[in-house]
C-alpha positions as CSV (number, residue, x, y, z in Angstrom):
1,M,2.8,-12.8,53.3
2,P,3.8,-10.9,56.5
3,V,6.4,-12.9,58.5
4,G,7.5,-11.5,61.8
5,G,5.7,-8.2,61.0
6,R,7.6,-7.6,57.8
7,K,6.7,-8.3,54.1
8,V,9.0,-10.6,52.3
9,A,9.6,-10.1,48.5
10,P,8.5,-13.1,46.4
11,Q,11.2,-15.4,45.2
12,V,11.4,-15.3,41.4
13,V,12.3,-18.6,39.6
14,E,13.3,-18.2,36.0
15,L,13.3,-21.2,33.8
16,E,15.0,-21.5,30.4
17,E,12.1,-23.8,29.3
18,A,8.6,-24.0,30.6
19,R,6.1,-26.7,29.8
20,V,2.6,-27.4,31.1
21,T,0.5,-30.5,30.8
22,S,-3.2,-30.3,30.0
23,T,-5.4,-32.0,32.6
24,I,-8.0,-32.8,30.0
25,S,-6.0,-34.1,27.0
26,G,-2.7,-34.9,28.7
27,R,-0.8,-33.0,26.0
28,E,2.2,-31.0,26.8
29,W,2.5,-27.4,25.7
30,D,5.7,-25.3,25.5
31,V,4.9,-21.9,27.1
32,S,8.5,-20.6,27.0
33,G,8.8,-17.1,25.7
34,G,10.9,-13.9,25.8
35,P,10.0,-10.7,27.5
36,S,6.7,-9.1,26.3
37,R,7.0,-6.1,24.1
38,M,4.0,-4.7,25.9
39,L,6.3,-4.2,29.0
40,M,9.1,-2.5,27.1
41,P,9.6,1.2,26.6
42,R,8.0,2.4,23.3
43,V,10.1,4.7,21.1
44,L,8.0,7.5,19.6
45,T,10.7,9.4,17.8
46,D,11.8,6.8,15.2
47,Y,9.9,8.5,12.4
48,T,9.8,12.0,11.0
49,Q,6.6,14.0,10.9
50,R,7.6,15.9,7.7
51,G,5.3,13.9,5.4
52,F,2.3,14.4,7.6
53,E,3.1,18.0,8.1
54,A,3.1,18.6,4.3
55,I,-0.2,16.8,3.8
56,R,-1.8,18.4,6.9
57,A,-1.1,21.8,5.5
58,L,-3.5,21.1,2.6
59,A,-7.2,21.8,2.9
60,G,-8.7,18.3,3.3
61,G,-5.4,16.6,4.0
62,E,-5.4,16.8,7.8
63,S,-7.2,13.5,8.6
64,L,-4.5,11.2,7.2
65,E,-2.4,11.4,10.5
66,W,-5.6,10.6,12.5
67,C,-5.1,6.9,11.6
68,Y,-4.3,4.8,14.6
69,G,-3.7,1.6,12.6
70,C,-6.7,-0.4,13.4
71,G,-6.7,-1.8,9.9
72,K,-10.5,-1.9,9.3
73,C,-10.0,0.0,6.0
74,V,-7.7,-2.6,4.4
75,P,-10.2,-5.6,3.9
76,V,-12.8,-3.3,2.4
77,C,-10.4,-1.4,0.1
78,P,-11.1,-2.7,-3.5
79,V,-7.6,-2.0,-4.6
80,D,-6.0,-4.0,-1.7
81,L,-7.9,-7.1,-2.9
82,V,-5.9,-7.0,-6.2
83,G,-2.7,-5.3,-4.8
84,E,-1.2,-3.7,-1.7
85,Y,-3.2,-0.7,-0.6
86,G,-5.5,1.0,1.9
87,P,-5.4,4.1,4.1
88,R,-3.6,2.3,6.9
89,K,-0.9,1.2,4.5
90,L,-0.6,4.7,3.0
91,H,-0.3,6.1,6.5
92,R,2.5,3.7,7.3
93,M,4.3,4.6,4.0
94,V,4.2,8.3,4.9
95,Q,5.2,7.6,8.4
96,T,8.3,5.7,7.2
97,G,9.4,8.4,4.8
98,T,7.6,7.9,1.5
99,N,6.9,11.1,-0.3
100,L,3.2,10.6,-1.3
101,F,3.3,13.6,-3.6
102,E,5.7,11.7,-5.9
103,A,4.6,8.1,-5.2
104,D,2.7,5.9,-7.7
105,Q,0.3,5.0,-4.9
106,L,-1.1,8.5,-5.0
107,W,-3.0,7.6,-8.2
108,M,-4.3,4.2,-7.3
109,C,-7.1,5.3,-5.0
110,T,-10.5,5.3,-6.7
111,T,-12.1,7.5,-3.9
112,C,-14.8,4.8,-3.7
113,G,-15.5,5.8,0.0
114,N,-15.7,2.2,1.4
115,C,-12.8,2.9,3.8
116,L,-14.5,6.0,5.2
117,R,-17.6,3.9,5.8
118,V,-15.8,1.7,8.4
119,C,-13.1,4.1,9.7
120,P,-13.6,4.9,13.4
121,K,-11.3,8.0,13.1
122,Q,-12.9,9.3,9.8
123,V,-9.7,9.3,7.8
124,N,-11.2,10.8,4.6
125,M,-9.5,9.7,1.5
126,I,-12.1,11.4,-0.6
127,Q,-10.6,14.7,0.6
128,I,-7.0,13.6,1.1
129,M,-6.3,12.2,-2.3
130,P,-7.6,15.2,-4.4
131,A,-5.8,17.6,-2.1
132,V,-2.4,15.8,-2.6
133,R,-3.0,15.2,-6.3
134,E,-3.7,18.9,-6.8
135,V,-0.2,19.7,-5.7
136,A,1.3,16.8,-7.8
137,V,-0.6,18.1,-10.9
138,A,0.8,21.6,-10.3
139,D,4.3,20.1,-10.0
140,G,3.9,18.1,-13.2
141,T,3.9,14.8,-11.4
142,I,1.0,13.2,-13.1
143,P,0.6,9.9,-15.1
144,T,0.9,10.5,-18.8
145,E,-2.4,9.0,-19.7
146,L,-4.2,11.1,-17.2
147,Q,-2.4,14.2,-18.4
148,G,-3.8,13.5,-21.9
149,V,-7.3,13.3,-20.5
150,M,-6.9,16.7,-18.7
151,E,-5.7,18.3,-21.9
152,K,-8.6,16.9,-24.0
153,T,-11.1,18.1,-21.4
154,F,-9.6,21.6,-21.4
155,R,-9.5,21.8,-25.1
156,Y,-12.8,20.1,-26.1
157,G,-14.9,20.1,-23.0
158,N,-15.0,16.3,-22.8
159,A,-12.6,13.6,-21.7
160,L,-12.7,11.7,-25.0
161,G,-11.3,14.6,-27.0
162,E,-14.4,14.6,-29.4
163,N,-15.7,17.5,-31.4
164,P,-18.3,19.3,-29.3
165,R,-20.5,19.7,-32.4
166,R,-20.9,15.9,-32.5
167,R,-22.1,15.7,-28.9
168,H,-25.8,15.2,-29.9
169,A,-25.1,13.1,-33.0
170,W,-26.5,10.1,-31.0
171,T,-30.0,11.6,-31.3
172,K,-30.2,10.6,-35.0
173,G,-30.4,7.0,-34.0
174,A,-32.9,7.4,-31.2
175,G,-36.0,7.0,-33.3
176,V,-37.9,9.6,-31.3
177,P,-37.7,13.4,-31.2
178,V,-35.0,14.8,-28.9
179,R,-35.2,18.6,-28.4
180,V,-32.0,20.6,-28.4
181,L,-32.4,23.8,-26.4
182,S,-30.2,25.9,-28.6
183,Q,-32.7,25.2,-31.5
184,D,-35.9,25.4,-29.3
185,P,-35.2,27.4,-26.1
186,S,-38.7,27.2,-24.7
187,P,-39.1,26.1,-21.0
188,V,-38.7,22.4,-20.3
189,D,-39.4,20.1,-17.4
190,V,-36.4,17.8,-17.5
191,L,-32.9,19.0,-18.7
192,F,-31.3,15.7,-19.7
193,Y,-27.6,16.3,-19.0
194,V,-26.1,13.5,-21.1
195,E,-22.4,13.7,-20.1
196,D,-19.4,12.4,-22.1
197,Y,-19.7,8.6,-22.4
198,W,-23.4,8.5,-23.3
199,S,-22.7,11.3,-25.9
200,Y,-19.7,9.8,-27.6
201,H,-18.9,6.2,-26.7
202,P,-20.7,3.7,-29.0
203,R,-22.2,1.7,-26.2
204,G,-23.0,4.8,-24.2
205,Q,-24.9,6.2,-27.2
206,Q,-27.0,3.0,-27.3
207,A,-28.0,3.6,-23.7
208,A,-28.7,7.3,-24.4
209,Q,-31.0,6.4,-27.3
210,A,-32.8,3.8,-25.2
211,F,-33.3,6.3,-22.4
212,A,-34.7,8.9,-24.9
213,R,-37.2,6.3,-26.1
214,V,-38.2,5.5,-22.6
215,L,-38.7,9.2,-21.7
216,N,-40.8,9.7,-24.9
217,A,-43.0,6.7,-24.0
218,A,-43.5,8.0,-20.5
219,G,-44.5,11.4,-21.8
220,V,-41.7,13.3,-20.1
221,D,-41.0,16.8,-21.4
222,F,-37.3,16.8,-21.8
223,A,-34.5,18.4,-23.8
224,I,-30.7,18.4,-24.1
225,L,-28.0,21.1,-24.4
226,G,-26.4,19.5,-27.4
227,A,-23.1,21.1,-28.5
228,E,-23.4,23.6,-25.6
229,E,-23.0,20.8,-23.1
230,K,-19.6,20.4,-21.4
231,T,-18.6,17.7,-18.9
232,I,-19.2,18.6,-15.3
233,G,-15.7,17.2,-14.7
234,D,-16.1,15.7,-11.2
235,S,-13.7,12.8,-11.9
236,Q,-11.1,15.4,-13.1
237,R,-11.6,17.3,-9.8
238,L,-11.0,14.1,-7.8
239,A,-7.9,13.4,-10.0
240,G,-6.4,16.7,-8.8
241,E,-7.5,19.2,-11.5
242,K,-9.6,21.5,-9.2
243,G,-8.8,24.5,-11.4
244,L,-10.1,22.7,-14.5
245,F,-13.2,21.7,-12.7
246,E,-13.9,25.3,-11.6
247,A,-13.4,26.6,-15.1
248,L,-15.8,23.9,-16.4
249,M,-18.3,24.9,-13.7
250,E,-18.3,28.5,-14.8
251,D,-19.1,27.5,-18.3
252,V,-21.8,25.0,-17.2
253,V,-23.5,27.5,-15.0
254,A,-23.4,30.2,-17.6
255,T,-25.0,27.8,-20.1
256,L,-27.7,26.7,-17.6
257,E,-28.6,30.3,-16.9
258,R,-29.7,30.8,-20.5
259,Y,-32.5,28.3,-20.2
260,E,-35.6,27.6,-18.1
261,F,-36.0,24.1,-16.7
262,R,-37.4,22.5,-13.5
263,R,-34.8,19.8,-12.8
264,I,-31.7,18.2,-14.2
265,V,-31.5,14.5,-14.8
266,T,-28.2,12.8,-15.6
267,P,-27.1,9.2,-16.1
268,D,-23.6,9.9,-14.6
269,P,-23.2,9.3,-10.9
270,H,-20.0,11.4,-10.9
271,G,-21.8,14.4,-12.5
272,F,-24.7,13.8,-10.2
273,N,-22.4,13.9,-7.2
274,A,-20.9,17.2,-8.2
275,L,-24.3,18.9,-8.9
276,V,-25.7,17.7,-5.6
277,K,-22.7,18.1,-3.3
278,V,-20.0,20.4,-4.9
279,Y,-22.0,23.0,-6.9
280,P,-24.0,24.1,-3.8
281,S,-20.7,24.9,-2.0
282,Y,-20.1,27.4,-4.8
283,G,-23.6,28.8,-4.5
284,H,-25.2,26.9,-7.4
285,H,-28.3,25.1,-6.5
286,Y,-30.4,22.8,-8.8
287,E,-32.9,20.1,-8.4
288,V,-31.0,17.0,-9.6
289,L,-32.0,13.4,-10.1
290,H,-30.1,10.4,-11.3
291,Y,-32.0,8.9,-14.2
292,T,-33.1,5.8,-12.2
293,Q,-34.7,8.2,-9.6
294,L,-36.7,9.7,-12.5
295,L,-37.7,6.3,-13.9
296,A,-38.6,4.4,-10.8
297,P,-42.0,6.2,-10.2
298,L,-42.8,6.1,-13.9
299,M,-42.4,2.4,-14.4
300,S,-46.1,1.6,-13.7
301,S,-47.1,4.0,-16.5
302,L,-45.0,2.2,-19.2
303,E,-46.3,-0.5,-21.4
304,L,-43.8,-3.3,-20.7
305,T,-45.1,-5.8,-23.2
306,N,-41.9,-7.9,-23.7
307,P,-40.9,-10.0,-20.6
308,I,-37.2,-10.5,-20.3
309,D,-36.8,-14.0,-18.9
310,A,-33.3,-13.8,-17.4
311,K,-31.5,-13.6,-14.2
312,V,-29.9,-10.2,-13.6
313,T,-27.4,-9.0,-11.0
314,F,-26.9,-5.3,-10.3
315,H,-23.7,-3.3,-9.7
316,D,-24.1,-0.3,-7.3
317,P,-22.0,2.6,-8.6
318,C,-19.9,4.0,-5.7
319,Y,-20.8,7.6,-6.5
320,L,-24.5,6.8,-6.6
321,G,-24.8,4.4,-3.7
322,R,-22.1,4.9,-1.0
323,H,-21.5,8.6,-1.8
324,N,-25.2,9.7,-2.2
325,G,-27.3,6.9,-0.7
326,V,-29.2,6.0,-3.8
327,Y,-29.7,2.2,-3.6
328,D,-33.4,1.5,-4.1
329,A,-34.3,3.4,-7.3
330,P,-32.2,1.2,-9.6
331,R,-33.6,-2.0,-8.0
332,E,-37.2,-0.7,-8.2
333,V,-36.7,-0.2,-12.0
334,L,-35.3,-3.7,-12.4
335,R,-38.0,-5.4,-10.3
336,A,-40.7,-3.6,-12.4
337,I,-39.4,-5.3,-15.6
338,P,-41.5,-8.4,-16.2
339,G,-39.5,-11.7,-16.3
340,L,-36.3,-10.4,-14.7
341,E,-35.1,-12.2,-11.6
342,L,-32.8,-10.0,-9.5
343,I,-29.9,-11.8,-7.8
344,E,-27.7,-9.7,-5.4
345,M,-23.9,-10.1,-5.4
346,G,-22.3,-10.7,-2.0
347,R,-20.8,-7.2,-2.2
348,C,-23.7,-4.9,-2.8
349,R,-25.4,-1.7,-1.6
350,E,-23.1,-0.1,1.1
351,N,-20.4,-2.7,0.6
352,S,-20.5,-2.8,-3.2
353,Y,-17.2,-3.4,-4.9
354,C,-15.7,-0.7,-7.0
355,C,-15.5,-0.9,-10.8
356,G,-12.2,1.0,-10.7
357,G,-13.3,4.0,-12.7
358,G,-13.7,6.6,-10.0
359,G,-11.2,9.3,-8.9
360,G,-9.6,9.3,-12.4
361,G,-9.2,5.5,-12.4
362,M,-11.3,5.4,-15.6
363,W,-8.2,6.6,-17.5
364,L,-5.5,4.8,-15.5
365,D,-5.9,1.1,-16.3
366,G,-2.5,1.1,-18.1
367,F,-0.8,2.9,-15.2
368,N,-2.3,0.7,-12.6
369,G,-1.5,-2.5,-14.5
370,N,2.0,-2.2,-13.1
371,H,0.7,-2.4,-9.6
372,L,-2.4,-4.7,-9.6
373,S,-2.8,-8.4,-10.2
374,E,-6.0,-7.7,-12.2
375,R,-8.3,-4.8,-12.9
376,L,-11.0,-4.0,-10.4
377,S,-13.6,-4.4,-13.2
378,E,-12.3,-8.0,-13.8
379,R,-12.7,-9.0,-10.2
380,R,-16.2,-7.5,-10.2
381,V,-17.2,-9.4,-13.3
382,R,-16.0,-12.6,-11.7
383,E,-18.3,-11.8,-8.7
384,A,-21.2,-11.1,-11.0
385,A,-20.7,-14.4,-13.0
386,A,-20.5,-16.4,-9.8
387,T,-24.1,-15.5,-9.0
388,G,-25.3,-17.4,-12.1
389,A,-26.8,-14.3,-13.6
390,D,-27.3,-13.9,-17.4
391,I,-27.1,-10.1,-17.3
392,L,-25.0,-7.6,-15.3
393,A,-27.1,-4.4,-15.0
394,V,-25.4,-1.1,-14.6
395,C,-26.4,2.6,-14.3
396,C,-23.2,4.5,-14.8
397,P,-21.8,5.4,-18.2
398,Y,-18.3,4.3,-17.2
399,E,-19.4,0.7,-16.5
400,V,-20.7,-0.8,-19.7
401,S,-17.4,-0.6,-21.6
402,R,-15.4,-1.5,-18.5
403,F,-17.4,-4.6,-17.7
404,E,-17.8,-5.7,-21.3
405,D,-14.0,-5.6,-21.6
406,A,-13.6,-7.4,-18.3
407,A,-16.1,-10.1,-19.3
408,K,-14.0,-10.9,-22.4
409,S,-10.6,-10.9,-20.6
410,T,-11.9,-13.1,-17.8
411,G,-13.6,-15.6,-20.1
412,N,-17.1,-14.6,-19.0
413,E,-18.5,-13.6,-22.5
414,H,-21.8,-15.3,-21.6
415,L,-22.5,-12.5,-19.1
416,R,-24.2,-9.7,-21.0
417,V,-23.6,-6.2,-19.7
418,L,-26.6,-3.8,-20.1
419,D,-27.5,-0.4,-18.9
420,I,-30.8,-0.3,-16.9
421,A,-32.2,2.1,-19.5
422,E,-31.5,-0.5,-22.2
423,L,-33.4,-3.2,-20.2
424,V,-36.4,-0.9,-19.9
425,D,-36.3,-0.1,-23.6
426,M,-36.1,-3.9,-24.4
427,A,-39.1,-4.6,-22.2
428,M,-41.1,-2.0,-24.2
429,A,-40.2,-3.5,-27.6
430,P,-41.9,-6.7,-28.6
431,A,-39.6,-7.1,-31.6
432,L,-36.7,-7.7,-29.3
433,A,-38.4,-10.6,-27.4
434,G,-35.9,-13.2,-26.3
435,Q,-32.8,-11.2,-27.3
436,V,-31.1,-11.2,-23.9
437,G,-28.2,-13.5,-24.7
């Protein structure tokens, strides 16, 4: 206030303790406090940039340092719910000196993509993790169990280390003709790319046989590659073996060029992702469908004479849903099955929880057991059981075995895990009436 034409500086009174009384409740509140950090100088040179510089130099690694710590990624990270993880936490680790190339945390990300969905800065773990892992693989810093899978894939063309000549042995139990192109190379409408787990795993083989019966009933002209098929290897690529992926791609493309087909149909969301997104970047273009996309428009033509009176909940695979936007086709198939009541889990569609199998996680349960309170598949089974469903329906070859094991370990054996192809097959077979438990 001007006094005598001059401004007078205000008199500052500092109190060791300050209390105020509410005029409404009459309660006293202590409002004492130290100086605000917001008003203090901020030190920007406490941390080295060497970690970010090394990652930034990799193609795809540059976005990690874009993080400004908002933390939106952490609550949607499936790994953080059972451990300590998330892009913001990884950013902080690198900022404070952790060498991500040698850290166990490098292998814990499933590349599910949920963090990227909410990140305002587009920190892309789907590019960062494979880029850093590629360097770690080249340096020999790779978990032992994952190294074994890479060696099996290189030697046998599949992650399970099975004999390639047995790849189509599952067809013997299908009960319907399944054409193998090497035996009958005539043109075909649908090339059924079976992939590893439907070819070799006992539960996967049951799903493959069911799908073959459904295709036969729908009158679809289809064939398989049999012993000539090799895994597309997208999970191996995301786990850091880009070179192995490219070698597999050369073999796959060479095999596909020998035959005439209109479209490729696969049950594997990971193989689907590679064929749709990665192969075109190398100049290889195909019409590709996930098997639920093929089945959805065919459901009205099938004779579904066996109602399945049960409640079912559906798990969205990360690489089918979040990565490629396929949410409706699996649900359309389920809703077309008479008797089924579809109940959605709280985490579904874009916010679906991860089963833990992506990005190489399928083969790292032992390694991750040292860092997580429970497997991601176990937490997901708990969520499925909480809906009151009788059946957990899946449409990814990784998931049947993962969720069946999780149902047993969590005490939810009453929850039956079935592939959507198996449910359609059951609905076509009167002899199986009532067998849903």
